C-alpha positions as CSV (number, residue, x, y, z in Angstrom):
1,X,33.8,122.1,124.6
2,X,36.6,121.7,122.1
3,X,34.1,121.8,119.2
4,X,32.7,125.0,120.5
5,X,36.1,126.6,120.6
6,X,36.8,125.6,117.0
7,X,33.6,127.1,115.9
8,X,34.1,130.2,118.0
9,X,37.5,130.6,116.3
10,X,36.0,130.3,112.9
11,X,33.2,132.8,113.7
12,X,35.4,135.4,115.4
13,X,38.9,134.9,114.0
14,X,40.2,134.9,117.6
15,X,43.4,132.8,117.6
16,X,43.1,132.3,121.4
17,X,40.0,130.1,120.9
18,X,41.8,128.0,118.3
19,X,44.9,127.7,120.4
20,X,42.8,126.5,123.4
21,X,41.0,124.0,121.1
22,X,44.4,122.6,120.0
23,X,45.4,122.1,123.6
24,X,42.1,120.3,124.2
25,X,42.8,118.1,121.2
26,X,46.3,117.2,122.5
27,X,44.9,116.4,126.0
28,X,42.3,114.1,124.4
29,X,44.9,112.3,122.3
30,X,47.0,111.7,125.5
31,X,43.9,110.3,127.3
32,X,43.0,107.8,124.5
33,X,42.9,104.1,125.4
34,X,44.6,102.2,122.6
35,X,43.5,98.8,121.3
36,X,45.4,98.1,118.2
37,X,44.4,100.7,115.7
38,X,41.3,101.6,117.6
39,X,41.1,104.4,120.1
40,X,38.5,104.8,122.9
41,X,37.9,107.1,125.8
42,X,36.4,106.8,129.2
43,X,33.6,109.1,130.2
44,X,36.0,111.0,132.6
45,X,39.1,110.7,134.7
46,X,37.3,108.6,137.4
47,X,35.9,106.1,134.9
48,X,37.7,103.0,133.6
49,X,35.4,101.7,130.9
50,X,36.5,102.7,127.3
51,X,33.5,103.9,125.3
52,X,32.8,104.7,121.7
53,X,29.6,106.8,122.1
54,X,29.0,110.2,120.5
55,X,28.0,111.6,123.9
56,X,31.0,110.1,125.8
57,X,33.5,108.3,123.7
58,X,35.2,107.7,120.4
59,X,32.5,109.1,118.1
60,X,32.3,112.5,119.9
61,X,36.0,112.9,120.4
62,X,36.7,111.9,116.8
63,X,34.1,114.4,115.5
64,X,35.9,117.2,117.3
65,X,39.4,116.1,116.3
66,X,38.4,115.8,112.6
67,X,37.1,119.4,112.7
68,X,40.2,120.5,114.4
69,X,42.3,118.9,111.7
70,X,40.2,120.6,109.0
71,X,41.0,124.0,110.6
72,X,44.6,123.5,111.6
73,X,46.0,121.0,109.1
74,X,47.8,119.0,111.9
75,X,47.9,115.4,110.7
76,X,48.1,114.2,114.3
77,X,44.4,115.2,114.8
78,X,43.4,113.3,111.7
79,X,45.3,110.2,112.9
80,X,43.5,110.2,116.2
81,X,40.1,110.7,114.5
82,X,40.8,107.7,112.3
83,X,41.6,105.7,115.4
84,X,38.3,106.7,116.9
85,X,36.6,105.6,113.7
86,X,38.2,102.2,114.0
87,X,36.7,101.8,117.4
88,X,33.3,103.0,116.2
89,X,33.3,100.3,113.4
90,X,34.6,97.6,115.7
91,X,31.9,98.1,118.4
92,X,28.9,98.6,116.1
93,X,27.2,95.4,117.1
94,X,27.5,96.0,120.8
95,X,25.4,99.2,120.9
96,X,21.7,100.1,120.5
97,X,20.7,101.8,117.2
98,X,20.3,105.3,118.9
99,X,21.9,108.5,118.0
100,X,23.3,109.8,121.3
101,X,25.0,106.6,122.5
102,X,24.5,104.1,119.8
103,X,25.2,103.1,116.2
104,X,23.4,105.9,114.4
105,X,25.3,108.7,116.1
106,X,28.6,106.9,115.9
107,X,28.2,106.4,112.2
108,X,28.0,110.1,111.5
109,X,31.7,110.2,112.3
110,X,32.3,107.7,109.5
111,X,30.3,109.9,107.0
112,X,32.2,113.0,108.2
113,X,35.6,111.2,107.6
114,X,34.4,110.1,104.1
115,X,33.4,113.6,103.2
116,X,36.5,115.3,104.6
117,X,39.2,112.8,103.3
118,X,37.5,111.3,100.2
119,X,38.3,107.9,101.6
120,X,35.5,105.6,100.4
121,X,36.3,103.0,103.1
122,X,34.6,105.2,105.7
123,X,31.4,105.3,103.6
124,X,31.4,101.6,103.3
125,X,31.7,101.2,107.0
126,X,28.7,103.5,107.5
127,X,26.8,100.9,105.4
128,X,28.1,98.2,107.8
129,X,26.5,100.2,110.6
130,X,23.1,99.8,108.9
131,X,23.4,96.0,109.3
132,X,24.0,96.5,113.0
133,X,20.8,98.7,113.2
134,X,18.8,96.0,111.4
135,X,19.9,93.4,113.9
136,X,18.0,95.4,116.6
137,X,14.6,96.0,114.9
138,X,11.1,94.9,115.7
139,X,8.0,94.4,113.5
140,X,5.3,96.8,114.6
141,X,2.0,97.0,112.6
142,X,3.8,96.0,109.5
143,X,6.7,98.4,110.0
144,X,10.3,97.4,110.7
145,X,11.4,99.8,113.5
146,X,14.7,100.1,115.4
147,X,14.7,99.7,119.1
148,X,15.4,102.7,121.3
149,X,18.4,103.0,123.6
150,X,16.8,100.6,126.1
151,X,16.6,97.8,123.5
152,X,13.2,97.0,125.0
153,X,10.9,99.5,123.4
154,X,10.4,101.7,120.3
155,X,10.3,105.4,120.8
156,X,10.5,108.5,118.6
157,X,13.1,110.7,120.3
158,X,16.0,112.0,118.2
159,X,18.9,111.1,120.6
160,X,17.4,108.0,122.1
161,X,14.9,106.6,119.5
162,X,13.7,106.5,116.0
163,X,14.3,110.1,115.0
164,X,18.1,109.9,115.1
165,X,18.3,106.6,113.3
166,X,16.1,107.9,110.5
167,X,18.3,111.0,110.3
168,X,21.4,108.9,109.9
169,X,19.8,106.8,107.2
170,X,18.7,109.8,105.2
171,X,22.1,111.3,105.3
172,X,23.7,108.0,104.3
173,X,21.3,107.8,101.3
174,X,21.2,111.4,100.2
175,X,24.2,113.1,101.7
176,X,24.0,116.4,103.4
177,X,25.6,118.1,106.5
178,X,26.1,116.7,109.9
179,X,22.9,117.4,112.0
180,X,23.2,119.8,115.0
181,X,26.6,121.2,114.0
182,X,27.6,124.2,111.9
183,X,28.7,123.7,108.3
184,X,31.8,121.5,107.7
185,X,35.0,123.6,107.9
186,X,36.8,124.1,104.5
187,X,39.9,122.1,103.6
188,X,42.7,122.3,106.2
189,X,45.5,124.8,105.6
190,X,49.0,123.6,105.1
191,X,50.4,125.1,108.3
192,X,49.4,123.5,111.6
193,X,48.4,125.7,114.6
194,X,49.9,124.8,117.9
195,X,49.1,125.7,121.5
196,X,50.7,128.7,123.1
197,X,54.5,128.3,123.7
198,X,54.5,125.4,121.3
199,X,54.5,127.3,118.0
200,X,52.8,130.2,116.2
201,X,49.1,130.8,116.7
202,X,48.6,133.6,114.2
203,X,47.6,131.5,111.1
204,X,44.6,133.3,109.5
205,X,41.4,131.5,110.2
206,X,38.8,130.5,107.6
207,X,35.6,132.6,107.4
208,X,33.3,131.2,108.2
209,X,11.9,118.1,115.3
210,X,12.6,115.6,117.6
211,X,10.0,113.4,119.6
212,X,9.4,113.7,123.3
213,X,10.2,110.8,125.6
214,X,8.4,110.1,128.9
215,X,10.1,108.9,132.0
216,X,8.9,105.4,131.2
217,X,10.9,105.5,128.0
218,X,14.1,105.7,130.0
219,X,13.3,102.9,132.5
C-alpha cells in the first residue's frame, strides 16, 4: 500500500499521497522487531513471528522504505531499510529459494540498496544469497534446479518456483530494474517530507511470463 502511494505521488504530483506514504513508513518503523542491527516484521498485528519475506516481512517493507527515502530524502527511512537488509542476509539459509517468500525475492532488496546507495557490500550479500539457493537444488535430467517454496518439488512459477529464481540470477549477473515495480525513483532530494502536522508537505515531486502452478504444487 505504501509503495502504491509513493508511485501515485510520483505520477500525479499529489502531495497528499506522499504525505500518507510517509505516515505509513513511520508506522512500519515503529512496528519493527529489533534483533541487533536486523529489523523484522510480523505478518500483522495479531501475529508474533518476525518474518523477512518480500510478501510479509523485512524484504517487502525494506523495498518500500528504500523507495520512500529516494523520494523524500529522510535518512530515517534508509536506516530502517538497511535494518531490513540485515535481516534478509541473516536469514538467507532458513528460507526456500523462491521469489515471494524466499531467498530470491529477498535478495532483490539487496540489489536495490546497492544501486540506490552505491554501497558494494549489498551487492556482495546478494552473491551470498546465491549460495543459499544452491544449497536447495536438485539434479533433474542433468540440470541443477532450485526447489520451489515447498522444498519438496521443482515447479516453474515466478513467485513460488523456478521463474523468480532465474529472474533474480539474471538481474544479479546483468543488472537491470526491479521486476514488477516502476522504474527506480531518482536520487532523493535534500529536504525530507513529513506527514501532515509534522512539517511541510509541499516539496516538488520528481516526474516521473510466469509459469502456472497446480493445486498439487502447493501441497
